[in-house]
N, CA, C, O and the ligand as a Tripos MOL2 file, in Angstrom:
@<TRIPOS>MOLECULE
protein
  265   263    67     0     0
PROTEIN
NO_CHARGES

@<TRIPOS>ATOM
      1 N          65.4780   68.8390  126.8150 N.3       1 MET1
      2 CA         66.2920   67.8190  127.5070 C.3       1 MET1
      3 C          67.6790   68.2270  127.8190 C.2       1 MET1
      4 O          68.2890   68.9530  127.0350 O.2       1 MET1
      5 N          68.2080   67.8080  128.9060 N.am      2 ASN2
      6 CA         69.5640   68.1530  129.2380 C.3       2 ASN2
      7 C          70.3780   66.9190  129.2780 C.2       2 ASN2
      8 O          69.8420   65.8110  129.3170 O.2       2 ASN2
      9 N          71.7190   67.0890  129.2690 N.am      3 CYS3
     10 CA         72.6720   65.8910  129.2450 C.3       3 CYS3
     11 C          72.5770   65.1220  130.5040 C.2       3 CYS3
     12 O          72.3840   65.6740  131.5880 O.2       3 CYS3
     13 N          72.7110   63.8490  130.3590 N.am      4 LYS4
     14 CA         72.4980   62.9680  131.4760 C.3       4 LYS4
     15 C          73.6290   63.2110  132.5060 C.2       4 LYS4
     16 O          73.3720   63.1280  133.7070 O.2       4 LYS4
     17 N          74.8710   63.5080  132.0680 N.am      5 ASN5
     18 CA         75.9280   63.7020  132.9010 C.3       5 ASN5
     19 C          76.1420   65.1460  133.3960 C.2       5 ASN5
     20 O          76.7690   65.4070  134.4220 O.2       5 ASN5
     21 N          75.5510   66.1020  132.5560 N.am      6 HIS6
     22 CA         75.7210   67.5200  132.8450 C.3       6 HIS6
     23 C          74.3410   68.1220  132.8360 C.2       6 HIS6
     24 O          73.8930   68.6050  131.7960 O.2       6 HIS6
     25 N          73.6250   68.1110  133.9990 N.am      7 PRO7
     26 CA         72.3110   68.6090  134.0420 C.3       7 PRO7
     27 C          72.0700   70.0560  133.6020 C.2       7 PRO7
     28 O          70.9530   70.4760  133.3000 O.2       7 PRO7
     29 N          73.1790   70.7850  133.5850 N.am      8 GLU8
     30 CA         73.2300   72.2230  133.2410 C.3       8 GLU8
     31 C          73.3820   72.3920  131.7530 C.2       8 GLU8
     32 O          73.1480   73.4940  131.2580 O.2       8 GLU8
     33 N          73.7770   71.3220  130.9640 N.am      9 ARG9
     34 CA         74.0460   71.5360  129.5890 C.3       9 ARG9
     35 C          72.8020   71.0470  128.7360 C.2       9 ARG9
     36 O          72.0450   70.1660  129.1430 O.2       9 ARG9
     37 N          72.6650   71.6490  127.6000 N.am     10 GLU10
     38 CA         71.5620   71.2620  126.7730 C.3      10 GLU10
     39 C          72.0400   70.0100  125.9240 C.2      10 GLU10
     40 O          73.1390   70.0080  125.3690 O.2      10 GLU10
     41 N          71.2500   69.0610  125.8600 N.am     11 ALA11
     42 CA         71.6390   67.8110  125.1720 C.3      11 ALA11
     43 C          71.3550   67.8910  123.7250 C.2      11 ALA11
     44 O          70.3180   68.4480  123.3640 O.2      11 ALA11
     45 N          72.1690   67.3940  122.8640 N.am     12 VAL12
     46 CA         71.9140   67.3990  121.4370 C.3      12 VAL12
     47 C          71.9210   66.0050  120.8640 C.2      12 VAL12
     48 O          71.3860   65.8030  119.7740 O.2      12 VAL12
     49 N          72.4840   65.0610  121.5220 N.am     13 TYR13
     50 CA         72.4760   63.6320  120.9810 C.3      13 TYR13
     51 C          71.5680   62.7960  121.8620 C.2      13 TYR13
     52 O          71.5050   62.9600  123.0800 O.2      13 TYR13
     53 N          70.8550   61.8760  121.1820 N.am     14 PHE14
     54 CA         69.8960   61.0000  121.9190 C.3      14 PHE14
     55 C          70.4260   59.5710  121.5840 C.2      14 PHE14
     56 O          70.6020   59.2090  120.4210 O.2      14 PHE14
     57 N          70.6710   58.7760  122.6740 N.am     15 CYS15
     58 CA         70.9320   57.3050  122.3740 C.3      15 CYS15
     59 C          69.6800   56.5750  122.4480 C.2      15 CYS15
     60 O          69.0530   56.5080  123.5050 O.2      15 CYS15
     61 N          69.2680   55.9960  121.3190 N.am     16 GLN16
     62 CA         67.9900   55.2980  121.2670 C.3      16 GLN16
     63 C          68.0610   53.9540  122.0040 C.2      16 GLN16
     64 O          67.0360   53.4030  122.4050 O.2      16 GLN16
     65 N          69.3020   53.4240  122.1780 N.am     17 LYS17
     66 CA         69.3510   52.1880  123.0110 C.3      17 LYS17
     67 C          69.2010   52.4360  124.4310 C.2      17 LYS17
     68 O          68.4020   51.7650  125.0850 O.2      17 LYS17
     69 N          69.9070   53.3490  124.9600 N.am     18 THR18
     70 CA         69.7390   53.6200  126.3830 C.3      18 THR18
     71 C          68.6680   54.6200  126.7240 C.2      18 THR18
     72 O          68.3160   54.7910  127.8910 O.2      18 THR18
     73 N          68.1690   55.2540  125.7570 N.am     19 LYS19
     74 CA         67.0720   56.2920  125.8940 C.3      19 LYS19
     75 C          67.5730   57.4520  126.7480 C.2      19 LYS19
     76 O          66.8780   57.8900  127.6650 O.2      19 LYS19
     77 N          68.7670   57.9500  126.4580 N.am     20 GLN20
     78 CA         69.3610   58.9280  127.2550 C.3      20 GLN20
     79 C          69.7900   60.0150  126.4110 C.2      20 GLN20
     80 O          70.0890   59.7940  125.2370 O.2      20 GLN20
     81 N          69.8500   61.2510  126.9440 N.am     21 TRP21
     82 CA         70.3080   62.4480  126.1110 C.3      21 TRP21
     83 C          71.6700   62.7590  126.5760 C.2      21 TRP21
     84 O          72.0450   62.5330  127.7270 O.2      21 TRP21
     85 N          72.4910   63.3460  125.5400 N.am     22 PHE22
     86 CA         73.8500   63.6820  125.9820 C.3      22 PHE22
     87 C          74.2110   65.0260  125.2540 C.2      22 PHE22
     88 O          73.7150   65.3380  124.1720 O.2      22 PHE22
     89 N          75.1170   65.7930  125.9390 N.am     23 CYS23
     90 CA         75.6470   67.0960  125.3760 C.3      23 CYS23
     91 C          76.7330   66.6980  124.3000 C.2      23 CYS23
     92 O          77.0960   65.5270  124.1860 O.2      23 CYS23
     93 N          77.2050   67.6540  123.5620 N.am     24 PRO24
     94 CA         78.2240   67.3870  122.4670 C.3      24 PRO24
     95 C          79.4460   66.6210  123.0000 C.2      24 PRO24
     96 O          80.0040   65.7790  122.2950 O.2      24 PRO24
     97 N          79.8510   66.9030  124.2100 N.am     25 GLU25
     98 CA         81.0560   66.2680  124.7680 C.3      25 GLU25
     99 C          80.7150   64.8450  125.0700 C.2      25 GLU25
    100 O          81.4410   63.9500  124.6370 O.2      25 GLU25
    101 N          79.6820   64.5860  125.7680 N.am     26 CYS26
    102 CA         79.4170   63.1700  126.1950 C.3      26 CYS26
    103 C          78.8840   62.3940  125.0370 C.2      26 CYS26
    104 O          79.0460   61.1740  125.0150 O.2      26 CYS26
    105 N          78.2540   63.0180  124.0630 N.am     27 GLY27
    106 CA         77.6160   62.2270  123.0040 C.3      27 GLY27
    107 C          78.5220   61.9850  121.7540 C.2      27 GLY27
    108 O          78.1170   61.4600  120.7170 O.2      27 GLY27
    109 N          79.8160   62.4380  121.9780 N.am     28 SER28
    110 CA         80.7420   62.2990  120.7570 C.3      28 SER28
    111 C          81.2260   60.8860  120.5810 C.2      28 SER28
    112 O          81.8870   60.5860  119.5870 O.2      28 SER28
    113 N          80.9220   60.0090  121.5060 N.am     29 ARG29
    114 CA         81.3420   58.5960  121.4290 C.3      29 ARG29
    115 C          80.1880   57.7110  121.7920 C.2      29 ARG29
    116 O          79.3960   58.0040  122.6880 O.2      29 ARG29
    117 N          80.1140   56.5760  121.0410 N.am     30 CYS30
    118 CA         79.0650   55.6040  121.4440 C.3      30 CYS30
    119 C          79.4030   55.0020  122.8850 C.2      30 CYS30
    120 O          80.5660   54.7140  123.1670 O.2      30 CYS30
    121 N          78.4770   54.8420  123.6830 N.am     31 LEU31
    122 CA         78.7120   54.2850  125.0620 C.3      31 LEU31
    123 C          79.2320   52.8720  125.0680 C.2      31 LEU31
    124 O          80.1040   52.5160  125.8600 O.2      31 LEU31
    125 N          78.6790   52.0590  124.1630 N.am     32 SER32
    126 CA         79.1090   50.6130  124.1410 C.3      32 SER32
    127 C          79.3100   50.2350  122.7140 C.2      32 SER32
    128 O          78.4570   49.5310  122.1730 O.2      32 SER32
    129 N          80.3690   50.6400  122.0470 N.am     33 PRO33
    130 CA         80.5870   50.4290  120.5890 C.3      33 PRO33
    131 C          80.7240   48.9120  120.2570 C.2      33 PRO33
    132 O          80.4790   48.4850  119.1280 O.2      33 PRO33
    133 N          81.1220   48.1220  121.2790 N.am     34 LYS34
    134 CA         81.2790   46.7470  120.9680 C.3      34 LYS34
    135 C          80.0470   45.9300  121.1150 C.2      34 LYS34
    136 O          80.0050   44.7900  120.6510 O.2      34 LYS34
    137 N          79.0660   46.4520  121.7270 N.am     35 ALA35
    138 CA         77.8080   45.6710  121.9330 C.3      35 ALA35
    139 C          76.8280   45.9140  120.8130 C.2      35 ALA35
    140 O          76.7530   47.0110  120.2590 O.2      35 ALA35
    141 N          76.0940   44.9030  120.4920 N.am     36 TYR36
    142 CA         75.0750   44.9420  119.4290 C.3      36 TYR36
    143 C          74.0760   46.0410  119.7940 C.2      36 TYR36
    144 O          73.5970   46.1720  120.9200 O.2      36 TYR36
    145 N          73.7980   46.8390  118.7100 N.am     37 CYS37
    146 CA         72.7730   47.8440  118.8750 C.3      37 CYS37
    147 C          71.8900   47.9250  117.6270 C.2      37 CYS37
    148 O          72.3520   48.2710  116.5400 O.2      37 CYS37
    149 N          70.5510   47.5820  117.8220 N.am     38 LYS38
    150 CA         69.7380   47.6100  116.6080 C.3      38 LYS38
    151 C          69.4300   48.9970  116.0790 C.2      38 LYS38
    152 O          68.8830   49.1320  114.9850 O.2      38 LYS38
    153 N          69.7650   50.0140  116.8220 N.am     39 PHE39
    154 CA         69.5230   51.4590  116.3800 C.3      39 PHE39
    155 C          70.7890   51.9920  115.6980 C.2      39 PHE39
    156 O          70.8540   53.1670  115.3360 O.2      39 PHE39
    157 N          71.7720   51.1450  115.5270 N.am     40 ARG40
    158 CA         73.1330   51.7110  115.1350 C.3      40 ARG40
    159 C          73.1790   52.4280  113.7950 C.2      40 ARG40
    160 O          73.7520   53.5030  113.6160 O.2      40 ARG40
    161 N          72.5330   51.7470  112.8870 N.am     41 LEU41
    162 CA         72.4980   52.3440  111.5010 C.3      41 LEU41
    163 C          71.7500   53.6580  111.4140 C.2      41 LEU41
    164 O          71.8570   54.3740  110.4180 O.2      41 LEU41
    165 N          71.0220   53.9670  112.4110 N.am     42 ASP42
    166 CA         70.3030   55.2030  112.4440 C.3      42 ASP42
    167 C          70.7640   56.1570  113.5990 C.2      42 ASP42
    168 O          70.1220   57.1470  113.9500 O.2      42 ASP42
    169 N          71.8480   55.7820  114.1040 N.am     43 CYS43
    170 CA         72.3290   56.5070  115.4490 C.3      43 CYS43
    171 C          73.3120   57.5990  114.9960 C.2      43 CYS43
    172 O          74.3510   57.3800  114.3740 O.2      43 CYS43
    173 N          72.8570   58.8020  115.3840 N.am     44 VAL44
    174 CA         73.6730   60.0430  115.0260 C.3      44 VAL44
    175 C          75.0710   59.9990  115.7340 C.2      44 VAL44
    176 O          76.0750   60.4600  115.1910 O.2      44 VAL44
    177 N          75.0840   59.4290  116.9550 N.am     45 ILE45
    178 CA         76.3420   59.2750  117.6750 C.3      45 ILE45
    179 C          77.3260   58.4690  116.9030 C.2      45 ILE45
    180 O          78.4760   58.8300  116.6530 O.2      45 ILE45
    181 N          76.7810   57.3560  116.5520 N.am     46 TRP46
    182 CA         77.6530   56.3300  115.7760 C.3      46 TRP46
    183 C          78.0920   56.8950  114.4810 C.2      46 TRP46
    184 O          79.2650   56.7980  114.1240 O.2      46 TRP46
    185 N          77.1520   57.5050  113.7390 N.am     47 ILE47
    186 CA         77.5430   58.0030  112.4300 C.3      47 ILE47
    187 C          78.5700   59.1640  112.5150 C.2      47 ILE47
    188 O          79.5480   59.1640  111.7670 O.2      47 ILE47
    189 N          78.3790   60.0540  113.3280 N.am     48 GLN48
    190 CA         79.3790   61.1980  113.4130 C.3      48 GLN48
    191 C          80.7410   60.7280  113.9350 C.2      48 GLN48
    192 O          81.7910   61.2660  113.5810 O.2      48 GLN48
    193 N          80.6800   59.7100  114.7850 N.am     49 GLU49
    194 CA         81.9190   59.2230  115.4180 C.3      49 GLU49
    195 C          82.7430   58.5630  114.1980 C.2      49 GLU49
    196 O          83.9390   58.8250  114.0750 O.2      49 GLU49
    197 N          82.1370   57.7740  113.3730 N.am     50 HIS50
    198 CA         82.8510   57.1690  112.3050 C.3      50 HIS50
    199 C          83.1910   58.0610  111.1840 C.2      50 HIS50
    200 O          84.2590   57.8910  110.5950 O.2      50 HIS50
    201 N          82.3820   58.9930  110.8370 N.am     51 GLU51
    202 CA         82.7620   60.0060  109.8430 C.3      51 GLU51
    203 C          83.9920   60.8070  110.2000 C.2      51 GLU51
    204 O          84.7890   61.1920  109.3440 O.2      51 GLU51
    205 N          84.1210   61.0440  111.4890 N.am     52 ARG52
    206 CA         85.3160   61.7260  111.9410 C.3      52 ARG52
    207 C          86.5580   60.9230  111.8990 C.2      52 ARG52
    208 O          87.6580   61.4360  111.6940 O.2      52 ARG52
    209 N          86.3660   59.6170  112.1030 N.am     53 ASP53
    210 CA         87.5560   58.7170  112.0420 C.3      53 ASP53
    211 C          88.0250   58.5320  110.6220 C.2      53 ASP53
    212 O          89.2310   58.3760  110.4270 O.2      53 ASP53
    213 N          87.1760   58.5350  109.6120 N.am     54 ARG54
    214 CA         87.6980   58.2190  108.2280 C.3      54 ARG54
    215 C          87.6340   59.5220  107.3310 C.2      54 ARG54
    216 O          87.2150   59.4450  106.1760 O.2      54 ARG54
    217 N          88.0160   60.6120  107.8310 N.am     55 ALA55
    218 CA         88.0530   61.8330  107.0980 C.3      55 ALA55
    219 C          89.3160   62.6350  107.3120 C.2      55 ALA55
    220 O          89.2590   63.8510  107.4960 O.2      55 ALA55
    221 N          90.5100   61.9330  107.2880 N.am     56 PRO56
    222 CA         91.8150   62.6310  107.5740 C.3      56 PRO56
    223 C          92.3380   63.2400  106.2720 C.2      56 PRO56
    224 O          93.1040   64.2000  106.3520 O.2      56 PRO56
    225 N          91.9950   62.7730  105.1280 N.am     57 GLU57
    226 CA         92.4510   63.2320  103.8610 C.3      57 GLU57
    227 C          91.6930   64.2510  103.2150 C.2      57 GLU57
    228 O          91.6640   64.3060  101.9850 O.2      57 GLU57
    229 N          91.0310   65.1260  103.9850 N.am     58 LYS58
    230 CA         90.0960   66.1300  103.4580 C.3      58 LYS58
    231 C          90.8310   67.1040  102.5720 C.2      58 LYS58
    232 O          90.2590   67.5780  101.5910 O.2      58 LYS58
    233 N          92.0830   67.4260  102.8760 N.am     59 ASP59
    234 CA         92.6930   68.5700  102.1190 C.3      59 ASP59
    235 C          93.5720   68.0220  101.0660 C.2      59 ASP59
    236 O          94.2490   68.8010  100.3950 O.2      59 ASP59
    237 N          93.6220   66.6450  100.8500 N.am     60 SER60
    238 CA         94.4980   66.1480   99.8270 C.3      60 SER60
    239 C          93.9090   65.8240   98.4970 C.2      60 SER60
    240 O          94.2920   64.8780   97.8090 O.2      60 SER60
    241 N          92.9790   66.6370   98.1740 N.am     61 VAL61
    242 CA         92.2780   66.4310   96.8590 C.3      61 VAL61
    243 C          93.0770   67.1740   95.7780 C.2      61 VAL61
    244 O          93.3390   68.3740   95.8570 O.2      61 VAL61
    245 N          93.4330   66.4040   94.8000 N.am     62 ASN62
    246 CA         94.3640   66.9370   93.6750 C.3      62 ASN62
    247 C          93.4190   67.5830   92.6350 C.2      62 ASN62
    248 O          92.4350   66.9920   92.1910 O.2      62 ASN62
    249 N          93.7870   68.8490   92.2720 N.am     63 HIS63
    250 CA         93.0620   69.5130   91.1900 C.3      63 HIS63
    251 C          93.7620   69.1800   89.8360 C.2      63 HIS63
    252 O          94.8580   69.6680   89.5580 O.2      63 HIS63
    253 N          93.1340   68.3850   89.0530 N.am     64 THR64
    254 CA         93.7900   68.0750   87.7300 C.3      64 THR64
    255 C          93.1360   69.0640   86.7570 C.2      64 THR64
    256 O          92.0090   68.8960   86.2910 O.2      64 THR64
    257 N          93.8920   70.0570   86.5000 N.am     65 SER65
    258 CA         93.4310   71.0490   85.5600 C.3      65 SER65
    259 C          93.9930   70.8990   84.1010 C.2      65 SER65
    260 O          93.9020   71.8190   83.2880 O.2      65 SER65
    261 N          94.5380   69.7790   83.8320 N.am     66 GLU66
    262 CA         95.0610   69.5580   82.5920 C.3      66 GLU66
    263 C          94.1030   68.9310   81.5750 C.2      66 GLU66
    264 O          94.4870   68.6950   80.4300 O.2      66 GLU66
    265 ZN         77.6040   66.0990  129.1290 Zn       67 ZN67
@<TRIPOS>BOND
     1     1     2 1
     2     2     3 1
     3     3     4 2
     4     3     5 am
     5     5     6 1
     6     6     7 1
     7     7     8 2
     8     7     9 am
     9     9    10 1
    10    10    11 1
    11    11    12 2
    12    11    13 am
    13    13    14 1
    14    14    15 1
    15    15    16 2
    16    15    17 am
    17    17    18 1
    18    18    19 1
    19    19    20 2
    20    19    21 am
    21    21    22 1
    22    22    23 1
    23    23    24 2
    24    23    25 am
    25    25    26 1
    26    26    27 1
    27    27    28 2
    28    27    29 am
    29    29    30 1
    30    30    31 1
    31    31    32 2
    32    31    33 am
    33    33    34 1
    34    34    35 1
    35    35    36 2
    36    35    37 am
    37    37    38 1
    38    38    39 1
    39    39    40 2
    40    39    41 am
    41    41    42 1
    42    42    43 1
    43    43    44 2
    44    43    45 am
    45    45    46 1
    46    46    47 1
    47    47    48 2
    48    47    49 am
    49    49    50 1
    50    50    51 1
    51    51    52 2
    52    51    53 am
    53    53    54 1
    54    54    55 1
    55    55    56 2
    56    55    57 am
    57    57    58 1
    58    58    59 1
    59    59    60 2
    60    59    61 am
    61    61    62 1
    62    62    63 1
    63    63    64 2
    64    63    65 am
    65    65    66 1
    66    66    67 1
    67    67    68 2
    68    67    69 am
    69    69    70 1
    70    70    71 1
    71    71    72 2
    72    71    73 am
    73    73    74 1
    74    74    75 1
    75    75    76 2
    76    75    77 am
    77    77    78 1
    78    78    79 1
    79    79    80 2
    80    79    81 am
    81    81    82 1
    82    82    83 1
    83    83    84 2
    84    83    85 am
    85    85    86 1
    86    86    87 1
    87    87    88 2
    88    87    89 am
    89    89    90 1
    90    90    91 1
    91    91    92 2
    92    91    93 am
    93    93    94 1
    94    94    95 1
    95    95    96 2
    96    95    97 am
    97    97    98 1
    98    98    99 1
    99    99   100 2
   100    99   101 am
   101   101   102 1
   102   102   103 1
   103   103   104 2
   104   103   105 am
   105   105   106 1
   106   106   107 1
   107   107   108 2
   108   107   109 am
   109   109   110 1
   110   110   111 1
   111   111   112 2
   112   111   113 am
   113   113   114 1
   114   114   115 1
   115   115   116 2
   116   115   117 am
   117   117   118 1
   118   118   119 1
   119   119   120 2
   120   119   121 am
   121   121   122 1
   122   122   123 1
   123   123   124 2
   124   123   125 am
   125   125   126 1
   126   126   127 1
   127   127   128 2
   128   127   129 am
   129   129   130 1
   130   130   131 1
   131   131   132 2
   132   131   133 am
   133   133   134 1
   134   134   135 1
   135   135   136 2
   136   135   137 am
   137   137   138 1
   138   138   139 1
   139   139   140 2
   140   139   141 am
   141   141   142 1
   142   142   143 1
   143   143   144 2
   144   143   145 am
   145   145   146 1
   146   146   147 1
   147   147   148 2
   148   147   149 am
   149   149   150 1
   150   150   151 1
   151   151   152 2
   152   151   153 am
   153   153   154 1
   154   154   155 1
   155   155   156 2
   156   155   157 am
   157   157   158 1
   158   158   159 1
   159   159   160 2
   160   159   161 am
   161   161   162 1
   162   162   163 1
   163   163   164 2
   164   163   165 am
   165   165   166 1
   166   166   167 1
   167   167   168 2
   168   167   169 am
   169   169   170 1
   170   170   171 1
   171   171   172 2
   172   171   173 am
   173   173   174 1
   174   174   175 1
   175   175   176 2
   176   175   177 am
   177   177   178 1
   178   178   179 1
   179   179   180 2
   180   179   181 am
   181   181   182 1
   182   182   183 1
   183   183   184 2
   184   183   185 am
   185   185   186 1
   186   186   187 1
   187   187   188 2
   188   187   189 am
   189   189   190 1
   190   190   191 1
   191   191   192 2
   192   191   193 am
   193   193   194 1
   194   194   195 1
   195   195   196 2
   196   195   197 am
   197   197   198 1
   198   198   199 1
   199   199   200 2
   200   199   201 am
   201   201   202 1
   202   202   203 1
   203   203   204 2
   204   203   205 am
   205   205   206 1
   206   206   207 1
   207   207   208 2
   208   207   209 am
   209   209   210 1
   210   210   211 1
   211   211   212 2
   212   211   213 am
   213   213   214 1
   214   214   215 1
   215   215   216 2
   216   215   217 am
   217   217   218 1
   218   218   219 1
   219   219   220 2
   220   219   221 am
   221   221   222 1
   222   222   223 1
   223   223   224 2
   224   223   225 am
   225   225   226 1
   226   226   227 1
   227   227   228 2
   228   227   229 am
   229   229   230 1
   230   230   231 1
   231   231   232 2
   232   231   233 am
   233   233   234 1
   234   234   235 1
   235   235   236 2
   236   235   237 am
   237   237   238 1
   238   238   239 1
   239   239   240 2
   240   239   241 am
   241   241   242 1
   242   242   243 1
   243   243   244 2
   244   243   245 am
   245   245   246 1
   246   246   247 1
   247   247   248 2
   248   247   249 am
   249   249   250 1
   250   250   251 1
   251   251   252 2
   252   251   253 am
   253   253   254 1
   254   254   255 1
   255   255   256 2
   256   255   257 am
   257   257   258 1
   258   258   259 1
   259   259   260 2
   260   259   261 am
   261   261   262 1
   262   262   263 1
   263   263   264 2
@<TRIPOS>SUBSTRUCTURE
     1 MET1         2 RESIDUE 1 A MET
     2 ASN2         6 RESIDUE 1 A ASN
     3 CYS3        10 RESIDUE 1 A CYS
     4 LYS4        14 RESIDUE 1 A LYS
     5 ASN5        18 RESIDUE 1 A ASN
     6 HIS6        22 RESIDUE 1 A HIS
     7 PRO7        26 RESIDUE 1 A PRO
     8 GLU8        30 RESIDUE 1 A GLU
     9 ARG9        34 RESIDUE 1 A ARG
    10 GLU10       38 RESIDUE 1 A GLU
    11 ALA11       42 RESIDUE 1 A ALA
    12 VAL12       46 RESIDUE 1 A VAL
    13 TYR13       50 RESIDUE 1 A TYR
    14 PHE14       54 RESIDUE 1 A PHE
    15 CYS15       58 RESIDUE 1 A CYS
    16 GLN16       62 RESIDUE 1 A GLN
    17 LYS17       66 RESIDUE 1 A LYS
    18 THR18       70 RESIDUE 1 A THR
    19 LYS19       74 RESIDUE 1 A LYS
    20 GLN20       78 RESIDUE 1 A GLN
    21 TRP21       82 RESIDUE 1 A TRP
    22 PHE22       86 RESIDUE 1 A PHE
    23 CYS23       90 RESIDUE 1 A CYS
    24 PRO24       94 RESIDUE 1 A PRO
    25 GLU25       98 RESIDUE 1 A GLU
    26 CYS26      102 RESIDUE 1 A CYS
    27 GLY27      106 RESIDUE 1 A GLY
    28 SER28      110 RESIDUE 1 A SER
    29 ARG29      114 RESIDUE 1 A ARG
    30 CYS30      118 RESIDUE 1 A CYS
    31 LEU31      122 RESIDUE 1 A LEU
    32 SER32      126 RESIDUE 1 A SER
    33 PRO33      130 RESIDUE 1 A PRO
    34 LYS34      134 RESIDUE 1 A LYS
    35 ALA35      138 RESIDUE 1 A ALA
    36 TYR36      142 RESIDUE 1 A TYR
    37 CYS37      146 RESIDUE 1 A CYS
    38 LYS38      150 RESIDUE 1 A LYS
    39 PHE39      154 RESIDUE 1 A PHE
    40 ARG40      158 RESIDUE 1 A ARG
    41 LEU41      162 RESIDUE 1 A LEU
    42 ASP42      166 RESIDUE 1 A ASP
    43 CYS43      170 RESIDUE 1 A CYS
    44 VAL44      174 RESIDUE 1 A VAL
    45 ILE45      178 RESIDUE 1 A ILE
    46 TRP46      182 RESIDUE 1 A TRP
    47 ILE47      186 RESIDUE 1 A ILE
    48 GLN48      190 RESIDUE 1 A GLN
    49 GLU49      194 RESIDUE 1 A GLU
    50 HIS50      198 RESIDUE 1 A HIS
    51 GLU51      202 RESIDUE 1 A GLU
    52 ARG52      206 RESIDUE 1 A ARG
    53 ASP53      210 RESIDUE 1 A ASP
    54 ARG54      214 RESIDUE 1 A ARG
    55 ALA55      218 RESIDUE 1 A ALA
    56 PRO56      222 RESIDUE 1 A PRO
    57 GLU57      226 RESIDUE 1 A GLU
    58 LYS58      230 RESIDUE 1 A LYS
    59 ASP59      234 RESIDUE 1 A ASP
    60 SER60      238 RESIDUE 1 A SER
    61 VAL61      242 RESIDUE 1 A VAL
    62 ASN62      246 RESIDUE 1 A ASN
    63 HIS63      250 RESIDUE 1 A HIS
    64 THR64      254 RESIDUE 1 A THR
    65 SER65      258 RESIDUE 1 A SER
    66 GLU66      262 RESIDUE 1 A GLU
    67 ZN67       265 GROUP 0 **** ****
């Protein structure tokens, strides 16, 4: 399958709600984040979008060697 918006690109994300495929660029955001979606808990687009948002402190892990 190829991206809905970019027919020349290979799609990697599938929106189960709209049943459409998207490339990494188009699929990096949920199309309608405010709307109810019964597939959300299982949606790779939704999951990776939120993991990106709540991971800014990745490098601030303190090593307590005492
Ligand atoms: Zn695309």
